[in-house]
N, C-alpha and C positions, 0 to 999 in steps of 0.2 A: 398592880391596880387589881381589884377584884371586880369580878362581873357587876357585883351590886355597885359597886363604885362606878363602873362605866356607864350603867343605866341611869344612875342619878344624875351624872354628868349631861349623858346625852338628854334626858328630861328637861334639865334646866335649858340646854342648847335651844331644844325644840320651842320651848316656852319664848326665851328672849329672841329667837327667830322667826316666832310668830308662824311655825310650821303645823298645823293641825295633824297632818297624815304621820308626821315624824312622832309627835307626842303620844298620838293613838299607838304606835308601833311601841316605842320605848317603853310605855306605860304597861301596856301588854307583858313584855318581856320582864320589866320588872316586878310585876305582879306574880307572873310565874317564877320567878326566882324567890319568891317568898318576902320580897319588900313590903314594908307596912306604909299604910297610907299615911302614917306620921312622916315618915322620911321623904316620901314624895311630895307630900305638902310643903315641907321645908325647901326642897329642891326648887320647887314652883315659886314659892316666896321670894326666894333669894333671885330667882332670874327675873322676876315681875321688879324687885327692887332694883336690879342692873340697868334692866330696860328702861325703868321710869328716870333713873339718873341720865344714862345717855339722852333721852329724849328732851328733858328739861336742859341739859347742856347745850344740845343742838338748837332748841327755841329760843335760848338766851344769845347764841352766837348769831344765829340768823337777825335778830333782832338788831343787836349791835352793829352788825353789818349793813343792814338796811338804813340805820339812823345814822351811818357814817363814822360811827365810834372807832370803828375798824375799818382798814382799807382792803 
């Protein structure tokens, strides 16, 4: 795995994990490696989509549990 790929994965993980210091660290390192804004934005967008999906499914699960649809 390249350093660029590692930093893009780390950026996505930071966004998904809602860790601002992690994002700042990996964003800086990615830029130092010459990673373009377009690739960083793509990683961020992907992480947001994954996080939103998890949030949606958790919300649906808790609602079904509260209403007694599932035990």
